C-alpha positions in Angstrom: 10.7 1.7 -21.5 12.3 -1.0 -19.4 15.3 -2.8 -20.9 16.9 -5.5 -18.7 15.5 -3.8 -15.7 17.0 -0.4 -16.7 14.8 2.6 -17.5 15.6 4.0 -20.9 14.0 6.6 -23.1 12.1 5.0 -26.0 13.6 6.1 -29.3 17.0 7.3 -28.2 17.5 4.3 -25.9 19.4 6.6 -23.6 19.3 5.7 -19.9 17.5 8.2 -17.6 19.8 10.1 -15.3 18.7 10.5 -11.7 20.0 13.5 -9.7 19.0 14.8 -6.3 18.9 18.4 -5.2 17.7 20.1 -2.1 14.4 22.0 -2.2 12.7 23.9 0.6 9.0 23.7 1.4 7.6 25.7 4.3 11.0 26.2 5.8 11.7 22.4 5.8 14.4 20.7 3.7 13.5 17.7 1.5 15.3 15.6 -1.0 13.5 15.7 -4.3 14.3 13.2 -7.0 14.2 14.5 -10.5 14.9 12.6 -13.7 16.5 15.2 -16.0 16.9 14.9 -19.8 17.1 18.6 -20.6 18.6 21.3 -18.4 16.1 23.8 -17.2 13.3 22.3 -19.4 10.8 21.7 -16.6 7.8 20.8 -18.8 9.9 18.3 -20.8 11.4 16.7 -17.8 8.1 16.4 -16.0 6.7 14.7 -19.1 9.5 12.2 -19.0 9.1 11.6 -15.2 5.4 10.9 -15.8 6.3 8.5 -18.5 8.6 6.7 -16.1 5.9 6.7 -13.5 3.5 5.1 -15.9 6.0 2.5 -17.0 6.6 1.6 -13.3 2.9 1.4 -12.7 2.3 -1.0 -15.6 5.3 -3.1 -14.6 4.1 -3.4 -11.0 0.7 -4.4 -12.2 2.3 -7.2 -14.3 4.2 -8.3 -11.2 1.0 -8.5 -9.2 -0.5 -10.7 -11.8 2.7 -12.8 -11.9 2.2 -13.2 -8.1 -1.3 -14.6 -8.9 -3.1 -11.6 -7.6 -6.4 -11.3 -9.5 -7.4 -7.9 -11.0 -10.9 -7.0 -9.9 -12.5 -4.2 -11.9 -14.5 -1.5 -10.1 -17.1 -0.3 -10.0 -18.9 -3.6 -10.3 -20.5 -4.1 -13.7 -18.1 -1.7 -15.4 -17.3 -2.6 -19.0 -13.7 -4.0 -19.1 -13.2 -2.0 -22.4 -14.3 1.2 -20.8 -11.5 3.6 -19.7 -13.6 5.0 -16.9 -12.8 2.3 -14.3 -10.4 1.3 -11.6 -9.3 -2.0 -10.1 -8.0 -3.6 -7.0 -6.1 -6.8 -6.6 -7.0 -9.9 -4.6 -5.3 -13.2 -3.9 -7.1 -16.3 -4.9 -10.3 -16.9 -2.8 -9.5 -13.9 -0.6 -13.1 -13.2 0.1 -13.6 -16.8 1.3 -10.7 -16.7 3.7 -11.2 -16.5 7.4 -8.6 -13.7 7.6 -7.4 -11.1 5.2 -4.7 -8.4 5.0 -5.6 -5.1 3.3 -2.8 -3.0 2.0 -3.3 0.8 1.6 -0.6 3.0 0.1 -0.4 6.7 0.8 1.2 8.9 -1.9 -1.3 10.4 -4.4 0.9 9.6 -7.4 1.2 5.9 -6.9 -1.0 3.0 -7.7 -1.8 -0.5 -6.5 1.2 -2.6 -5.5 3.5 0.3 -4.7 4.6 1.9 -1.4 6.8 4.5 -3.1 7.5 5.3 -6.7 10.5 7.3 -5.7 12.0 4.4 -3.8 11.4 2.1 -6.8 13.3 4.5 -9.0 16.2 5.1 -6.6 16.6 1.8 -4.9 14.5 -0.9 -6.6 11.3 -2.9 -6.8 12.0 -4.9 -3.7 12.3 -1.7 -1.5 9.4 0.3 -3.1 6.7 -2.2 -3.8 4.2 -4.2 -1.7 5.4 -7.5 -3.1 7.1 -8.8 0.1 4.0 -7.9 2.1 1.8 -9.8 -0.3 4.2 -12.7 -0.2 4.1 -12.7 3.6 0.3 -12.7 3.7 -0.1 -15.5 1.2 2.5 -17.8 2.8 0.8 -17.4 6.2 -2.6 -18.3 4.7 -4.1 -14.8 4.8 -6.2 -13.5 1.9 -4.5 -10.4 0.6 -6.4 -7.4 -0.9 -4.4 -4.5 -2.5 -6.3 -1.2 -2.7 -5.9 1.4 -5.4 -7.1 4.6 -3.6 -5.3 7.1 -5.8 -6.8 6.2 -9.2 -9.8 8.5 -9.0 -10.4 10.0 -12.5 -9.5 9.7 -16.1 -7.5 12.7 -17.6 -8.6 14.2 -20.9 -7.0 16.8 -23.0 -9.6 19.3 -21.7 -9.7 19.6 -18.0 -13.4 20.3 -18.0 -14.0 16.9 -19.6 -12.1 15.0 -16.9 -14.4 12.3 -15.4 -14.3 10.7 -12.0 -14.5 7.0 -11.5 -17.7 6.0 -9.8 -17.0 4.8 -6.2 -13.4 6.0 -6.3 -14.0 9.7 -6.7 -11.5 10.2 -3.9 -9.3 7.9 -1.9 -11.9 8.1 0.9 -14.7 7.1 -1.4 -12.5 4.2 -2.7 -12.1 2.5 0.7 -15.7 2.8 1.5 -16.7 1.3 -1.8 -14.3 -1.6 -1.3 -15.8 -2.2 2.2 -19.4 -1.9 1.1 -19.0 -4.0 -2.0 -16.6 -6.7 -1.0 -15.5 -6.9 2.6 -18.8 -6.2 4.4 -20.7 -8.8 2.3 -18.0 -11.5 2.7 -17.6 -14.2 5.3 -14.2 -12.9 6.4 -14.0 -12.9 10.2 -10.7 -11.2 10.8 -9.2 -8.2 8.9 -5.8 -6.6 9.3 -4.9 -3.3 7.7 -1.3 -2.3 6.7 -1.3 1.4 5.7 1.4 3.8 4.8 1.4 7.6 5.3 -2.0 9.1 4.0 -3.2 5.5 3.7 -3.4 5.5 7.5 -5.8 8.4 7.4 -7.9 6.6 4.7 -8.1 3.5 6.9 -9.0 5.6 9.9 -11.8 7.2 7.9 -13.2 3.8 7.3 -13.3 3.1 11.0 -15.2 6.2 11.6 -17.7 5.9 8.7 -18.3 2.2 8.9 -18.2 1.3 12.7 -19.6 -2.2 11.9 -16.1 -3.0 10.6 -14.5 -2.5 14.1 -15.5 -6.0 15.4 -13.7 -7.7 12.5 -10.4 -5.8 12.8 -7.6 -7.8 14.5 -4.6 -5.6 13.6 -3.8 -2.1 12.3 -0.2 -1.7 11.2 0.4 2.0 10.4 3.6 3.0 8.7 4.6 6.7 9.3 0.9 7.3 9.2 -0.9 10.7 9.7 -4.2 9.1 11.1 -3.5 10.5 14.6 -5.0 13.9 13.7 -8.6 12.5 13.8 -10.7 12.8 16.9 -12.0 9.3 17.7 -15.1 8.1 19.5 -14.6 5.8 22.5 -15.2 2.5 20.6 -12.9 3.6 17.8 -10.2 4.6 20.3 -10.4 1.2 22.0 -9.7 -0.6 18.8 -6.7 1.6 18.2 -5.4 1.1 21.7 -5.8 -2.6 21.5 -4.9 -3.4 17.9 -2.7 -0.6 16.4 1.0 0.4 16.2 2.3 3.3 14.2 6.0 2.8 13.1 7.4 6.2 12.6 10.5 7.5 10.8 13.1 7.8 13.4 16.9 7.4 13.9 16.2 5.3 17.0 16.7 1.5 16.8 13.8 -0.5 15.3 10.8 -0.9 17.7 12.0 1.6 20.2 9.0 3.1 21.9 8.4 6.7 21.0 6.7 9.1 23.4 3.8 11.1 21.9 0.9 13.3 22.7 -1.5 11.1 20.9 -3.2 8.2 22.7 -1.5 5.5 20.6 1.4 3.1 20.5 4.2 4.5 18.4 7.5 2.8 17.6 10.6 3.6 15.6 11.0 2.1 12.2 14.8 2.5 12.5 14.7 4.6 9.3 14.6 8.4 9.0 13.4 8.4 5.4 9.6 8.5 5.2 9.6 6.5 2.0 11.7 3.7 3.3 9.6 3.0 6.4 7.5 0.1 5.0 10.7 -1.7 3.9 12.6 -1.0 7.1 9.9 -2.0 9.5 8.5 -5.0 7.6 9.8 -7.8 9.8 8.4 -6.1 12.9 5.1 -5.6 11.1 5.0 -9.3 10.1 5.6 -10.3 13.7 2.9 -7.9 14.9 0.4 -9.2 12.4 0.9 -12.8 13.5 0.9 -12.0 17.2 -2.4 -10.1 16.9 -3.9 -12.8 14.8 -2.9 -15.5 17.3 -4.5 -13.3 20.1 -7.7 -13.2 18.1 -7.8 -16.9 17.5 -7.1 -17.5 21.2 -9.9 -15.2 22.1 -12.3 -16.8 19.6 -11.4 -20.3 20.9 -12.3 -19.3 24.5 -15.8 -18.3 23.3 -16.5 -21.3 21.1 -16.1 -25.1 21.1 -14.0 -25.1 18.0 -10.2 -25.8 18.3 -7.8 -22.9 17.7 -6.2 -22.8 14.2 -2.5 -23.5 14.1 -0.4 -20.4 13.6 3.3 -19.9 13.8 4.9 -17.5 16.3 7.3 -16.3 13.6 6.4 -15.1 10.1 7.1 -17.4 7.2 9.4 -15.4 5.0 11.1 -15.6 1.6 14.5 -17.3 1.9 17.6 -15.7 0.3 17.9 -18.5 -2.3 14.3 -18.0 -3.4 14.1 -14.3 -4.4 10.9 -12.8 -5.5 10.7 -12.7 -9.3 10.6 -9.0 -10.3 12.0 -9.4 -13.8 10.5 -7.4 -16.6 8.6 -9.4 -19.2 7.6 -6.8 -21.6 8.5 -3.4 -23.0 6.3 -0.4 -22.4 5.5 2.0 -25.3 5.6 5.7 -25.2 2.2 7.2 -24.2 
């Protein structure tokens, strides 16, 4: 449960203790965060970690709703009382906006509104959630759509009875469903994607499977993404060349150009930790989004008689005396 912003075990009311230890995977060294309650009791500790993950997920959902993001149940027509469903979040009238930003997270364990569960636990909600990206989008008059690509099935006690969610059977199915059901049918003219890690691959999959989306894309902001492994057709590659930047984990100063063997623009995020990249690079991402949108509006104005919309050269950002409200408003129960 969450008490005054602190994670505590329900019943004993003891705070969870976070430790780090080095683990080795395929000869590479990683930091793995583990929340330990009992020494050497892996099953118990994993259960507790999962409980914390669920508490974080529910809390972030509540913060999305507090930020006036509407929960949209998918698949369309699903019974709200049925457990076999997923949901995405949209800002008010997002589908009626001229331009929208679509946020796509990567890690398979996290849900809508999060960049990194690990970072939420170790550093805080501001660093690990998508809330500042949502705030940026809304303040600059973009519609904002938050995907939920990793909610794919409902677990049951018997593995054989586990059921997949229609339209979200995989993260790839999820983004295609959102495109086919919402974005493709909308009047939205300009779409920007912001995607972290595997979310970049998911976004690139959309470009390949739904080439009709290409003409609407004005920006692709990748955050330590792995999308580069795809082989792209000429039209897809042109969109990436013109509208994409991939901010990578790197010790080089923020926005330093990084040489690469892929045919894409890569820049340093100024951060060596993969999970911190979205937070470290956010101001550069915000500037990039506004620059690419202004380019799109200029291009559109040259081919029509309509005046160009007014857009700032700098992102409208949250001031230090107006922090985002991330306080906990409820207590989660043990599940």
